[in-house]
Residue, then its C-alpha position, 0 to 999 in steps of 0.5 A: m431338368g427343371l423349368p427355365h427361369n424367368v427374366f424380369y426387367v425393372r427400369l428406374s430413372s436416376r432422376d426419380s429420387r424416391a426409386m433411387e433411395n429405395l434401391h439404394r436402402t433395399i438392394d445396395a445396403g439391404v434392410p436389417i433382419s431386425a427391421v423385418r423379424d416380425l413380418l416373416p415367418v420363422n422358416l423363411l427367416a431361417n432360410l434368409t440368414q443362410y445368405h446374410p447373418s443380418l441383411v435381408f436384400s429385397w425389393g417391394s412392389i405396390p399391388t397395382p394390377a401390372n405389378q400383380r401380373i408379374w408377381s404372379k408369374m414369379r418363381s424362386g431362381d427367376y431374375f431381375f434385371v435393373l436398368v437405371d437410365n436403360t444401363l443395365s445395374y443389377i442382375i438379382r436372382v430370387i430366392t423367395r417370394f413372400v406376400r402379406k397383406n400390406c406388405k409384399m417382398h422379394t427377397m434376392e441374393 
């Protein structure tokens, strides 16, 4: 039996228009693969297209110390519970994580 999966919580306020815009753009609508193609290794891109042929659903983070601690614990198969105004709005499973200098991406389904 494998290791148990971690569960991470992301708490957002609907009054934070930037956070809501990013949530809609990256999780609800998805990011066109064409927009991130040059940022991703070919093997990761091939894996992601198994989930959707033209979109990537991702969550990025600013590299603060708190985010770095969370990032270092994250594994494929882990979950994010996204609460908006303390209401569970999304349950997201991590497919893979990708780190690139000046670009961090969590890919999800």
